[in-house]
All heavy atoms as an XYZ file, in Angstrom:
815
protein
N       0.836     -1.161      0.000
C       0.000      0.000      0.000
C       0.894      1.242      0.000
O       1.631      1.474      0.949
C      -0.850     -0.055      1.264
C      -2.060      0.723      1.207
S      -3.227      0.553      2.597
C      -2.726     -0.794      3.569
N       0.882      2.057     -1.027
C       1.732      3.242     -1.079
C       1.344      4.269     -0.027
O       0.191      4.414      0.338
C       1.505      3.797     -2.477
C       0.920      2.686     -3.258
C       0.189      1.835     -2.278
N       2.342      4.967      0.426
C       2.134      6.038      1.395
C       2.841      7.282      0.883
O       3.980      7.199      0.426
C       2.705      5.623      2.751
O       2.623      6.672      3.658
N       2.200      8.417      0.945
C       2.791      9.631      0.394
C       3.750     10.316      1.344
O       4.636     11.033      0.917
C       1.697     10.639     -0.016
O       0.865     10.878      1.121
C       0.879     10.076     -1.159
N       3.584     10.124      2.653
C       4.539     10.684      3.598
C       4.480      9.930      4.903
O       3.701      9.017      5.063
C       4.321     12.189      3.804
C       2.988     12.497      4.433
O       2.528     11.780      5.314
N       2.350     13.563      3.987
N       5.291     10.355      5.863
C       5.418      9.639      7.129
C       4.526     10.221      8.216
O       4.676      9.910      9.373
C       6.883      9.680      7.574
C       7.207      8.648      8.624
O       6.430      7.689      8.772
O       8.240      8.805      9.296
N       3.568     11.063      7.882
C       2.744     11.721      8.889
C       1.585     10.862      9.367
O       0.809     11.291     10.209
C       2.204     13.046      8.340
O       1.336     12.773      7.266
N       1.455      9.636      8.869
C       0.339      8.780      9.242
C       0.418      8.317     10.692
O      -0.557      7.827     11.231
C       0.257      7.579      8.308
O       1.430      6.798      8.440
N       1.576      8.469     11.316
C       1.732      8.043     12.694
C       2.433      9.144     13.472
O       3.637      9.312     13.370
C       2.537      6.742     12.777
C       2.489      6.126     14.157
O       2.065      6.816     15.109
O       2.865      4.962     14.274
N       1.669      9.908     14.219
C       2.232     11.041     14.934
C       2.644     10.675     16.357
O       3.043     11.539     17.121
C       1.259     12.209     14.928
S      -0.341     11.821     15.657
N       2.567      9.392     16.715
C       3.006      8.982     18.039
C       4.504      9.211     18.192
O       5.261      9.021     17.252
C       2.706      7.496     18.282
C       1.242      7.191     18.359
C       1.008      5.716     18.545
N       1.405      5.005     17.320
C       1.630      3.721     17.259
N       1.549      2.969     18.330
N       1.955      3.146     16.132
N       4.909      9.584     19.391
C       6.330      9.749     19.648
C       7.002      8.395     19.781
O       6.428      7.455     20.313
C       6.550     10.542     20.936
C       6.284     12.011     20.800
C       6.734     12.771     22.027
O       7.804     12.469     22.571
O       5.990     13.664     22.427
N       8.229      8.322     19.305
C       9.004      7.093     19.443
C       9.437      6.920     20.880
O       9.840      7.877     21.540
C      10.269      7.164     18.572
O       9.946      7.243     17.227
N       9.377      5.698     21.365
C       9.998      5.371     22.643
C      11.501      5.285     22.458
O      12.272      5.557     23.340
C       9.480      4.031     23.170
C       8.093      4.045     23.706
C       7.996      4.634     25.106
N       8.875      4.047     26.095
C       8.583      3.051     26.906
N       7.389      2.504     26.846
N       9.454      2.611     27.771
N      11.884      4.859     21.245
C      13.300      4.695     20.929
C      13.439      4.727     19.418
O      12.585      4.227     18.699
C      13.801      3.356     21.468
C      15.282      3.142     21.310
C      16.196      3.728     22.173
C      15.770      2.332     20.292
C      17.551      3.527     22.035
C      17.134      2.120     20.150
C      18.021      2.724     21.018
O      19.366      2.520     20.882
N      14.505      5.332     18.941
C      14.756      5.384     17.503
C      16.237      5.135     17.259
O      17.089      5.626     17.995
C      14.357      6.756     16.967
C      14.372      6.843     15.471
C      13.736      8.112     14.951
O      12.742      8.574     15.536
O      14.245      8.633     13.949
N      16.532      4.358     16.225
C      17.904      4.052     15.868
C      17.980      3.851     14.365
O      16.958      3.916     13.676
C      18.417      2.805     16.634
O      19.822      2.663     16.440
C      17.688      1.548     16.214
N      19.165      3.609     13.867
C      19.350      3.399     12.438
C      20.226      2.170     12.198
O      20.893      1.680     13.106
C      20.017      4.612     11.758
O      21.291      4.838     12.359
C      19.148      5.857     11.883
N      20.192      1.696     10.977
C      21.043      0.595     10.557
C      21.450      0.832      9.107
O      20.838      1.633      8.405
C      20.337     -0.761     10.715
C      19.164     -0.946      9.790
C      19.306     -1.641      8.604
C      17.921     -0.427     10.107
C      18.232     -1.819      7.746
C      16.839     -0.593      9.266
C      17.000     -1.291      8.073
N      22.502      0.143      8.674
C      23.004      0.293      7.312
C      23.229     -1.088      6.706
O      24.254     -1.722      6.966
C      24.301      1.092      7.312
C      24.851      1.338      5.915
O      24.206      0.927      4.924
O      25.940      1.942      5.815
N      22.282     -1.575      5.901
C      22.448     -2.890      5.295
C      23.715     -2.994      4.443
O      24.336     -4.045      4.367
C      21.195     -3.069      4.434
C      20.222     -2.080      4.928
C      21.007     -0.962      5.529
N      24.125     -1.895      3.822
C      25.327     -1.909      2.992
C      26.580     -2.186      3.822
O      27.568     -2.700      3.309
C      25.469     -0.581      2.250
N      26.517     -1.865      5.113
C      27.644     -2.117      6.015
C      27.520     -3.464      6.718
O      28.310     -3.775      7.605
C      27.739     -0.996      7.040
N      26.499     -4.237      6.352
C      26.309     -5.556      6.946
C      25.358     -5.571      8.130
O      25.167     -6.615      8.754
N      24.756     -4.421      8.463
C      23.781     -4.386      9.559
C      22.533     -5.147      9.144
O      22.076     -5.047      8.004
C      23.380     -2.945      9.897
C      24.520     -2.106     10.422
O      25.555     -2.679     10.829
O      24.387     -0.869     10.415
N      21.970     -5.900     10.075
C      20.745     -6.654      9.822
C      19.601     -5.981     10.580
O      19.679     -5.792     11.788
C      20.907     -8.093     10.267
C      21.948     -8.851      9.446
C      22.192    -10.245      9.963
N      20.963    -10.977     10.191
C      20.474    -11.912      9.380
N      21.121    -12.231      8.286
N      19.356    -12.545      9.672
N      18.554     -5.630      9.866
C      17.403     -4.963     10.479
C      16.844     -5.787     11.632
O      16.481     -5.248     12.674
C      16.329     -4.698      9.431
N      16.801     -7.097     11.462
C      16.233     -7.957     12.501
C      17.013     -7.840     13.810
O      16.420     -7.786     14.891
C      16.207     -9.413     12.032
O      17.505     -9.870     11.716
N      18.325     -7.788     13.737
C      19.141     -7.652     14.944
C      18.964     -6.283     15.581
O      18.925     -6.160     16.814
C      20.613     -7.900     14.611
C      20.897     -9.328     14.213
C      22.315     -9.548     13.708
O      23.098     -8.569     13.634
O      22.641    -10.695     13.374
N      18.837     -5.256     14.757
C      18.646     -3.907     15.269
C      17.302     -3.788     15.982
O      17.199     -3.157     17.039
C      18.786     -2.866     14.133
C      18.423     -1.474     14.607
C      20.209     -2.890     13.586
N      16.272     -4.425     15.448
C      14.948     -4.410     16.083
C      15.017     -5.034     17.477
O      14.537     -4.454     18.460
C      13.896     -5.137     15.216
C      12.627     -5.426     16.012
C      13.579     -4.320     13.980
N      15.621     -6.199     17.583
C      15.705     -6.888     18.875
C      16.515     -6.067     19.869
O      16.133     -5.915     21.036
C      16.280     -8.310     18.701
C      16.517     -8.973     20.048
C      15.345     -9.156     17.849
N      17.617     -5.487     19.427
C      18.440     -4.653     20.304
C      17.675     -3.409     20.751
O      17.732     -3.020     21.925
C      19.741     -4.258     19.591
O      20.449     -5.451     19.245
C      20.608     -3.380     20.464
N      16.934     -2.786     19.836
C      16.171     -1.579     20.166
C      15.085     -1.880     21.200
O      14.917     -1.137     22.171
C      15.554     -0.983     18.900
N      14.356     -2.967     21.014
C      13.305     -3.325     21.975
C      13.935     -3.703     23.317
O      13.414     -3.352     24.374
C      12.393     -4.436     21.418
C      11.428     -4.951     22.483
C      11.618     -3.926     20.202
N      15.073     -4.369     23.286
C      15.784     -4.669     24.524
C      16.182     -3.408     25.261
O      16.087     -3.332     26.495
N      16.597     -2.398     24.534
C      16.959     -1.115     25.147
C      15.746     -0.466     25.798
O      15.825      0.023     26.929
C      17.566     -0.176     24.084
O      18.754     -0.780     23.565
C      17.891      1.183     24.670
N      14.615     -0.475     25.105
C      13.393      0.135     25.641
C      12.917     -0.580     26.906
O      12.507      0.052     27.872
C      12.276      0.147     24.574
C      10.937      0.549     25.173
C      12.643      1.083     23.442
N      12.994     -1.894     26.890
C      12.487     -2.665     28.026
C      13.516     -2.843     29.135
O      13.184     -3.306     30.229
C      12.035     -4.070     27.568
O      13.162     -4.779     27.030
C      10.906     -3.988     26.561
N      14.766     -2.495     28.842
C      15.822     -2.697     29.827
C      16.184     -4.164     29.984
O      16.699     -4.580     31.017
N      15.907     -4.947     28.954
C      16.149     -6.390     28.973
C      17.314     -6.752     28.066
O      17.553     -6.096     27.052
C      14.924     -7.155     28.466
O      13.795     -6.866     29.235
N      17.988     -7.819     28.418
C      18.983     -8.387     27.516
C      18.207     -8.937     26.317
O      17.220     -9.666     26.495
C      19.735     -9.510     28.232
C      20.883    -10.075     27.416
O      20.802    -10.063     26.164
O      21.851    -10.524     28.038
N      18.607     -8.597     25.090
C      17.866     -9.067     23.919
C      17.670    -10.581     23.866
O      16.660    -11.041     23.334
C      18.719     -8.572     22.744
C      19.387     -7.357     23.274
C      19.680     -7.672     24.720
N      18.580    -11.360     24.427
C      18.404    -12.812     24.402
C      17.249    -13.266     25.283
O      16.764    -14.391     25.138
C      19.700    -13.581     24.781
C      20.818    -13.271     23.813
C      20.114    -13.299     26.201
N      16.784    -12.403     26.186
C      15.665    -12.748     27.057
C      14.308    -12.345     26.485
O      13.277    -12.635     27.084
C      15.847    -12.119     28.441
C      17.036    -12.703     29.171
O      17.359    -13.878     29.023
N      17.704    -11.880     29.946
N      14.299    -11.677     25.334
C      13.046    -11.291     24.691
C      12.460    -12.483     23.952
O      13.164    -13.444     23.621
C      13.284    -10.149     23.697
C      13.705     -8.812     24.291
C      14.061     -7.842     23.172
C      12.605     -8.238     25.170
N      11.169    -12.404     23.671
C      10.539    -13.443     22.860
C      11.213    -13.471     21.491
O      11.750    -12.459     21.033
C       9.043    -13.181     22.718
C       8.714    -11.904     21.962
C       7.246    -11.560     21.990
O       6.733    -11.217     23.065
O       6.617    -11.634     20.924
N      11.230    -14.616     20.838
C      11.867    -14.701     19.520
C      11.185    -13.766     18.513
O       9.959    -13.682     18.467
C      11.671    -16.159     19.101
C      11.369    -16.893     20.363
C      10.697    -15.906     21.276
N      11.988    -13.072     17.737
C      11.443    -12.157     16.741
C      10.563    -12.898     15.743
O       9.558    -12.370     15.278
C      12.573    -11.416     16.015
C      12.150    -10.379     14.986
C      11.290     -9.280     15.621
C      13.368     -9.782     14.310
N      10.905    -14.148     15.435
C      10.123    -14.893     14.445
C       8.691    -15.167     14.899
O       7.857    -15.562     14.096
C      10.820    -16.181     14.006
C      11.101    -17.187     15.097
C      10.103    -17.996     15.630
C      12.384    -17.336     15.601
C      10.361    -18.914     16.631
C      12.662    -18.247     16.603
C      11.645    -19.038     17.111
O      11.917    -19.940     18.104
N       8.386    -14.938     16.195
C       6.993    -15.025     16.640
C       6.176    -13.849     16.098
O       4.949    -13.926     16.029
C       6.894    -15.041     18.162
C       7.309    -16.379     18.769
O       7.472    -17.362     18.011
O       7.470    -16.422     20.008
N       6.862    -12.762     15.726
C       6.186    -11.569     15.213
C       6.331    -11.417     13.698
O       5.400    -10.995     13.019
C       6.745    -10.325     15.898
N       7.522    -11.744     13.197
C       7.811    -11.554     11.775
C       8.987    -12.454     11.401
O       9.828    -12.746     12.249
C       8.124    -10.070     11.471
C       8.143     -9.807      9.976
C       9.426     -9.636     12.138
C       8.100     -8.331      9.620
N       9.070    -12.852     10.170
C      10.174    -13.683      9.707
C      11.437    -12.813      9.587
O      11.498    -11.921      8.734
C       9.828    -14.312      8.355
C      10.944    -15.025      7.669
C      11.606    -16.097      8.518
O      10.883    -16.939      9.100
O      12.840    -16.080      8.597
N      12.432    -13.011     10.457
C      13.626    -12.155     10.447
C      14.362    -12.133      9.106
O      14.796    -11.060      8.661
C      14.519    -12.757     11.538
C      13.589    -13.486     12.431
C      12.490    -14.000     11.540
N      14.500    -13.271      8.447
C      15.205    -13.304      7.164
C      14.453    -12.507      6.094
O      15.069    -11.861      5.245
C      15.424    -14.737      6.687
C      16.447    -15.480      7.530
O      17.303    -14.812      8.162
O      16.397    -16.721      7.573
N      13.132    -12.546      6.132
C      12.341    -11.778      5.171
C      12.518    -10.274      5.415
O      12.655     -9.494      4.465
C      10.869    -12.164      5.261
N      12.525     -9.870      6.682
C      12.745     -8.465      7.022
C      14.116     -8.011      6.525
O      14.243     -6.960      5.882
C      12.635     -8.270      8.538
C      12.967     -6.889      9.080
C      12.034     -5.827      8.523
C      12.909     -6.907     10.611
N      15.137     -8.799      6.794
C      16.490     -8.456      6.355
C      16.591     -8.407      4.831
O      17.211     -7.497      4.266
C      17.506     -9.455      6.911
C      17.613     -9.390      8.425
O      17.296     -8.334      9.014
O      18.011    -10.409      9.022
N      15.967     -9.360      4.165
C      16.001     -9.396      2.698
C      15.310     -8.181      2.093
O      15.807     -7.596      1.124
C      15.344    -10.670      2.175
O      16.109    -11.794      2.519
N      14.163     -7.804      2.645
C      13.446     -6.627      2.153
C      14.324     -5.386      2.271
O      14.463     -4.618      1.323
C      12.146     -6.421      2.933
C      11.420     -5.103      2.648
C      10.825     -5.121      1.247
C      10.365     -4.836      3.689
N      14.925     -5.200      3.428
C      15.759     -4.010      3.652
C      17.002     -4.032      2.775
O      17.396     -3.008      2.221
C      16.136     -3.902      5.121
S      14.718     -3.553      6.175
N      17.604     -5.198      2.618
C      18.793     -5.319      1.780
C      18.454     -5.035      0.320
O      19.142     -4.267     -0.351
C      19.390     -6.718      1.932
C      20.666     -6.882      1.145
O      21.559     -6.012      1.269
O      20.784     -7.875      0.407
N      17.379     -5.620     -0.158
C      16.975     -5.427     -1.551
C      16.619     -3.964     -1.822
O      17.077     -3.376     -2.804
C      15.789     -6.326     -1.889
C      15.262     -6.121     -3.270
N      15.912     -6.577     -4.384
C      14.156     -5.477     -3.706
C      15.229     -6.233     -5.463
N      14.156     -5.579     -5.073
N      15.815     -3.377     -0.961
C      15.405     -1.981     -1.153
C      16.610     -1.051     -1.053
O      16.684     -0.051     -1.760
C      14.347     -1.602     -0.123
N      17.560     -1.384     -0.189
C      18.753     -0.562     -0.061
C      19.592     -0.556     -1.323
O      20.220      0.447     -1.659
N      19.605     -1.671     -2.035
C      20.350     -1.743     -3.299
C      19.654     -0.946     -4.393
O      20.306     -0.369     -5.252
C      20.518     -3.187     -3.738
C      21.544     -3.944     -2.933
C      21.877     -5.262     -3.579
N      20.706     -6.042     -3.936
C      20.238     -7.065     -3.225
N      20.835     -7.429     -2.129
N      19.169     -7.714     -3.625
N      18.331     -0.903     -4.364
C      17.566     -0.190     -5.396
C      17.625      1.323     -5.189
O      17.682      2.076     -6.139
C      16.105     -0.646     -5.400
C      15.927     -2.078     -5.816
C      16.303     -2.236     -7.257
C      16.075     -3.663     -7.704
N      16.467     -3.903     -9.045
N      17.546      1.776     -3.955
C      17.628      3.197     -3.586
C      16.666      4.102     -4.359
O      16.907      5.280     -4.501
C      19.046      3.735     -3.770
C      20.086      3.056     -2.966
C      20.256      3.753     -1.660
N      21.350      3.119     -0.940
C      21.378      2.959      0.338
N      20.396      3.405      1.067
N      22.381      2.367      0.923
N      15.574      3.551     -4.885
C      14.637      4.381     -5.626
C      13.499      4.888     -4.759
O      12.992      5.964     -4.994
C      14.042      3.606     -6.819
O      13.444      2.408     -6.327
C      15.117      3.274     -7.840
N      13.112      4.118     -3.771
C      12.060      4.554     -2.865
C      12.236      3.845     -1.530
O      12.908      2.840     -1.426
C      10.672      4.287     -3.439
C      10.385      2.837     -3.749
C       9.031      2.663     -4.404
O       8.880      3.032     -5.570
O       8.128      2.154     -3.710
N      11.624      4.405     -0.523
C      11.696      3.830      0.817
C      10.410      3.077      1.104
O       9.324      3.568      0.821
C      11.885      4.944      1.868
O      13.102      5.624      1.580
C      11.947      4.384      3.266
N      10.552      1.900      1.670
C       9.403      1.105      2.089
C       9.409      1.041      3.601
O      10.454      1.151      4.244
C       9.470     -0.311      1.512
C       9.466     -0.325      0.027
N       8.319     -0.207     -0.707
C      10.479     -0.423     -0.857
C       8.618     -0.233     -1.990
N       9.923     -0.374     -2.109
N       8.243      0.850      4.158
C       8.117      0.776      5.609
C       7.322     -0.472      5.968
O       6.328     -0.791      5.326
C       7.402      2.020      6.125
C       7.291      2.039      7.622
C       6.775      3.347      8.141
N       5.425      3.588      7.649
C       4.923      4.792      7.472
N       5.639      5.860      7.710
N       3.705      4.943      7.045
N       7.791     -1.135      7.005
C       7.103     -2.312      7.513
C       6.828     -2.083      8.990
O       7.734     -1.727      9.740
C       7.979     -3.549      7.316
C       7.349     -4.883      7.689
C       6.184     -5.192      6.763
C       8.383     -5.981      7.615
N       5.588     -2.262      9.388
C       5.197     -2.105     10.792
C       4.668     -3.426     11.305
O       3.908     -4.101     10.620
C       4.098     -1.058     10.936
C       4.563      0.318     10.683
C       3.437      1.263     10.994
N       3.850      2.605     10.687
C       3.047      3.635     10.694
N       1.767      3.462     10.980
N       3.491      4.829     10.415
N       5.047     -3.739     12.547
C       4.576     -4.963     13.164
C       4.671     -4.815     14.673
O       5.342     -3.917     15.185
C       5.388     -6.178     12.681
C       6.869     -6.045     12.857
C       7.489     -6.533     14.003
C       7.643     -5.431     11.895
C       8.860     -6.412     14.169
C       9.015     -5.307     12.044
C       9.625     -5.799     13.198
N       3.967     -5.677     15.374
C       4.007     -5.693     16.835
C       5.033     -6.715     17.288
O       5.103     -7.826     16.737
C       2.640     -6.069     17.408
O       1.700     -5.080     17.069
N       5.823     -6.326     18.296
C       6.835     -7.226     18.838
C       7.072     -6.893     20.308
O       7.307     -5.727     20.648
C       8.137     -7.115     18.044
C       9.293     -7.873     18.648
C       9.226     -9.254     18.826
C      10.442     -7.220     19.042
C      10.282     -9.951     19.387
C      11.508     -7.909     19.591
C      11.417     -9.272     19.770
O      12.457     -9.970     20.325
N       6.958     -7.886     21.146
C       7.240     -7.752     22.583
C       6.456     -6.620     23.238
O       6.961     -5.916     24.099
C       8.736     -7.583     22.813
N       5.221     -6.439     22.788
C       4.355     -5.430     23.397
C       4.510     -4.030     22.838
O       3.925     -3.082     23.358
N       5.263     -3.863     21.780
C       5.467     -2.555     21.161
C       5.153     -2.640     19.679
O       5.195     -3.712     19.076
C       6.930     -2.102     21.323
C       7.315     -1.840     22.740
C       7.883     -2.835     23.502
C       7.076     -0.603     23.324
C       8.231     -2.612     24.828
C       7.417     -0.370     24.640
C       7.996     -1.373     25.395
N       4.859     -1.493     19.085
C       4.784     -1.401     17.633
C       6.181     -1.037     17.154
O       6.853     -0.194     17.745
C       3.799     -0.319     17.188
C       2.352     -0.740     17.363
O       2.098     -1.928     17.654
O       1.470      0.113     17.221
N       6.617     -1.696     16.097
C       7.938     -1.446     15.533
C       7.742     -0.982     14.099
O       6.975     -1.570     13.340
C       8.810     -2.719     15.574
C      10.164     -2.455     14.938
C       8.969     -3.216     17.004
N       8.436      0.082     13.749
C       8.357      0.674     12.419
C       9.758      0.608     11.820
O      10.679      1.247     12.323
C       7.886      2.127     12.538
C       7.739      2.826     11.217
O       6.972      2.341     10.380
O       8.388      3.882     11.032
N       9.930     -0.214     10.777
C      11.223     -0.374     10.119
C      11.112      0.208      8.722
O      10.233     -0.169      7.957
C      11.642     -1.858     10.038
C      12.970     -1.992      9.307
C      11.712     -2.482     11.417
N      12.005      1.121      8.413
C      12.046      1.719      7.077
C      13.281      1.220      6.353
O      14.331      1.044      6.955
C      12.075      3.242      7.173
C      10.776      3.814      7.722
C      10.879      5.285      8.004
N      11.615      5.994      6.983
C      11.175      7.086      6.368
N      10.015      7.595      6.682
N      11.918      7.686      5.466
N      13.151      1.004      5.067
C      14.264      0.474      4.296
C      15.373      1.498      4.084
O      16.440      1.144      3.578
C      13.792     -0.087      2.943
O      13.128      0.951      2.211
C      12.876     -1.280      3.141
N      15.153      2.747      4.506
C      16.243      3.723      4.454
C      17.122      3.639      5.703
O      18.041      4.426      5.876
C      15.714      5.140      4.252
C      14.845      5.645      5.394
O      14.631      4.916      6.386
O      14.363      6.788      5.290
N      16.823      2.665      6.597
C      17.665      2.425      7.756
C      17.145      2.960      9.068
O      17.840      2.904     10.075
N      15.935      3.416      9.127
C      15.373      3.963     10.360
C      14.500      2.918     11.043
O      13.661      2.287     10.410
C      14.542      5.194     10.027
C      13.939      5.890     11.199
C      13.273      7.164     10.733
N      12.259      7.572     11.683
C      11.359      8.492     11.455
N      11.328      9.130     10.301
N      10.471      8.800     12.362
N      14.685      2.771     12.360
C      13.863      1.866     13.167
C      13.295      2.667     14.324
O      14.033      3.343     15.047
C      14.689      0.678     13.715
C      13.857     -0.165     14.674
C      15.229     -0.169     12.584
N      11.977      2.599     14.512
C      11.329      3.264     15.640
C      10.563      2.235     16.454
O       9.897      1.374     15.898
C      10.349      4.340     15.158
C      11.013      5.466     14.425
C      10.097      6.609     14.047
N       8.747      6.193     13.706
C       7.665      6.942     13.915
N       7.752      8.135     14.434
N       6.472      6.499     13.572
N      10.671      2.353     17.768
C       9.898      1.525     18.694
C       8.858      2.441     19.312
O       9.198      3.456     19.916
C      10.798      0.892     19.775
C       9.960      0.071     20.745
C      11.898      0.046     19.145
N       7.573      2.091     19.144
C       6.452      2.927     19.569
C       5.585      2.191     20.572
O       5.550      0.958     20.595
C       5.586      3.291     18.355
C       6.297      3.925     17.179
C       5.545      3.662     15.901
C       6.463      5.406     17.422
N       4.854      2.958     21.363
C       3.829      2.350     22.205
C       2.817      1.692     21.276
O       2.558      2.183     20.178
C       3.133      3.416     23.058
C       4.018      4.028     24.111
C       4.481      3.037     25.174
O       3.811      2.010     25.400
O       5.518      3.306     25.782
N       2.241      0.584     21.678
C       1.296     -0.104     20.791
C       0.035      0.726     20.555
O      -0.436      1.430     21.442
C       0.965     -1.399     21.535
C       1.322     -1.139     22.957
C       2.407     -0.095     22.954
N      -0.456      0.660     19.325
C      -1.725      1.299     19.007
C      -2.815      0.253     19.136
O      -2.545     -0.946     19.162
C      -1.692      1.867     17.589
O      -1.519      0.825     16.662
N      -4.038      0.698     19.190
C      -5.123     -0.271     19.224
C      -5.209     -0.937     17.866
O      -5.070     -0.310     16.832
C      -6.450      0.417     19.573
O      -6.734      1.407     18.609
N      -5.377     -2.245     17.881
C      -5.490     -2.989     16.632
C      -4.176     -3.131     15.899
O      -4.163     -3.101     14.683
N      -3.052     -3.247     16.611
C      -1.743     -3.385     15.958
C      -1.702     -4.651     15.128
O      -2.217     -5.679     15.504
C      -0.636     -3.454     17.020
O      -0.556     -2.256     17.719
N      -1.054     -4.557     13.983
C      -0.910     -5.692     13.084
C       0.274     -5.435     12.173
O       0.867     -4.374     12.178
C      -2.178     -5.901     12.260
C      -2.530     -4.679     11.419
C      -3.871     -4.820     10.741
O      -4.854     -5.165     11.401
O      -3.916     -4.586      9.525
N       0.579     -6.419     11.344
C       1.650     -6.249     10.382
C       1.103     -5.476      9.193
O       0.031     -5.772      8.673
C       2.175     -7.621      9.914
C       3.187     -7.452      8.789
C       2.806     -8.376     11.074
N       1.846     -4.458      8.757
C       1.453     -3.683      7.591
C       2.703     -3.277      6.831
O       3.709     -2.944      7.432
C       0.683     -2.428      8.020
N       2.612     -3.292      5.529
C       3.745     -2.871      4.704
C       3.308     -1.703      3.852
O       2.217     -1.703      3.294
C       4.215     -4.022      3.816
N       4.159     -0.699      3.747
C       3.867      0.477      2.954
C       5.071      0.828      2.108
O       6.198      0.713      2.553
C       3.568      1.695      3.844
C       2.295      1.547      4.619
O       1.273      1.209      4.059
N       2.369      1.762      5.909
N       4.839      1.301      0.903
C       5.892      1.877      0.097
C       5.746      3.373      0.124
O       4.641      3.884      0.182
N       6.857      4.067      0.158
C       6.805      5.527      0.177
C       7.471      6.076     -1.051
O       8.432      5.572     -1.510
C       7.506      6.090      1.418
C       6.759      5.773      2.661
C       7.377      6.416      3.884
O       8.308      7.222      3.770
O       6.912      6.109      4.961
């Protein structure tokens, strides 16, 4: 579903970080580390990311989009009680959960 801008979610981030697939960063690892930071938990003690989303698919999407560099895509999903917003330009935001959280993919 295309999105014209990032104003669809005006909630403040609990935590925001970035990653660089070209440098070998994996979005899936950054997500787990970011949620661990927000919760004050060691990432190994969090529920498995694959309970929320397929980590290899997330990494592949970000890697592929990073090579194309023509547009940014965004994937939102719930993980460990938070909404997570991953953009293929390397931005990850951890948000308080919204009502009716689910997995959604958007192209920008």
